[in-house]
N, C-alpha and C positions, 0 to 999 in steps of 0.2 A: 790789136786794140783790146784792152782789158776793161771789164765792167767794174765800175766802182760803186759800192753801196747798193742800195735797193733791196727789195724783198727777195728772199730765196724761194723758188717755186718748189712746192711739195710734189712728191711723186704721184699724188692723186690726180693732178692736172692731166696726166696721160690719158685719163678716161673721160675727160670733159673738153668741150670746145670752149676755148677762151676768147671772149670778145676783145677785139683790138682797142676798143674805146675804153681807156682807163679813166676811172672816176675816183679822185682822191686816193690813188694808190690801189684801188680795188677793181677787179674785173668781173664781168658777168660770166656765168658758167652754164653750159648746156650738156647734159649727159649724152654720151655717144650712143647709149643703148636704148634709151626711152624718150629722149628729147625733152626731159624735164629741165626747166630753165630757172635760174635764180639771177636777179639783177645784181646781186653781190655774192660772189662765190666764196662761202665760208668753208674752210678746210674741214672742220668737224662735221658740218652738215653734209658735205660732199662724201666724206668717208662713210658716214652712217647711211647715206642713201645707197651706196654700192653694197654695203654689208647687209642691210636689213630691209630695204624698201624696194629697190629696182627689180622688177620681175623679169626684165629682159636681159639683165646682166648675166654673163656666163657664170656657171657655178664656181669655177676655179677662181675667178676674180672676186666674186662675192665671198667665198670662203677665206681668201687672202685678207680681205678687209675686215671680216668678222674676227679673224685671229688677231689682227693688229689692234682692233678696238678692244677686244677682250683682255689683251695683255698690257694695254696702255695704262700707265699709272697717271692718275689725275692729281696733280699737286694743287689742290684748291683750298684756299683759306679765305674766308670772307672777313674783312675787317669790320669790327663793330664800331659804331659811332661812339665817340667819347662824350660823356655828359659833362655839363658845366656845373658841377656841384660846388657849393661854397666850401672853402678849405677846411672849415671846422665841422662840417657835417660828416657823420659816420657813414661808411659805405657798407653794403651787405657783406662784402668780402671780409670785413673785420669780424664778422660773426660766423661765417660759414666758410666753405671751401674757396680756393683761389679762383679769380676770374682771368688768370693768365691763359693765353691760347693753349689748347691741347697740342701735344706732339703730333706731327703730321700723320704718323701711322695710326694713332688713336682716332684722329679726325677722319681719316679715310675709312676705317672700320665702321665708325658711326654713320658716315655718309652711305656706305654700302647697305647697312641695315635699314637706314631710313628709306632709300629708294625701293628696296624690296617691300617694306611695309606699305609705302605709298602705292605701289603698283597693285599689290594683292588686295588692299582694302578699297581701291578705286577712289581715294580721296582726291578732289580736284587740286591741281598743282598750286593754284594761287593761295591755298590755305596756309602754305608754308610761310607766307609773309603776313599772316594775320597776327596782330599783337598778342592775342591770347595763346596762339601756338608758340610764338617766340618765347613768351613768359614760361610756358610749360617746359620747353626744351632747356631754358636757362635754369629752371628749378631742378631739373635732372642733373645738369652739369653746367656750371657758370662759364667754364672755359670753352664750351662747344659753340661754334659760330655756324648756325645752319646755313645751307646754301640758299641762294635766291631761287625763285620759281623757275626762272629761265635756265639756270644751271641744272636744277633738279630735273626739269622736263627735257633738257637738251643733252648735255654731255653725259650726265649720270645715267639717264634713261637709255641713251644710245649704247653706252658701255655695257649696261646690264643686259639689254636685248642681244648684243653681240656675244656676251658670255654665255647666255642661255642657248643661243643658236649653235655656238661652238660645242657645247655640252651635248646637245641633241645630235649633231653631226658625228661626234665621237661614239655615242651610244649606237647610232645606226651602223657605223662602220664595224663595230664589234658584235653586232647582232648576228645570230646564226638562223638559217632557215626562215628568213624574213620574206613575206610576200606582200606586195603593195598593189592595190588596184586603184585606178583613177577612172571615175565615171565621167 
């Protein structure tokens, strides 16, 4: 008997207990290592949990998911809402640079810089959706579509934490004469 259609299960499910009760195509998930439970198991959240959050997760598994998250490319573009201007009204793009979406590589580079700035300055994530913040970013580059607060505080933050943790792991592996004490 062959399975037809349906969602493909990601390898991250090997580290979680999947509830048999399927709701609208989604399962609840419980971490094997720390018993953290989600009513809806989202792959990105589960991967970030193993990579950055779960203290009971074995180091080799945690490192595996940190590496996967750090090397993952996020192809994110946020579509901007089209305004209903009268046909004869001039748009700002007739006077300044284009409002065409930026190439994916440029957008990714801007998103990476944005998440670093957001983390270091401690700015609350909901500020990204403030109209004045959006206006400011549009003034810098009309073609840039900033991420939503949930994307900024979710996928982008998880990826950056995994990237930094991977860098720290590499530095510790290359360190000589390192002595660590735990009180």
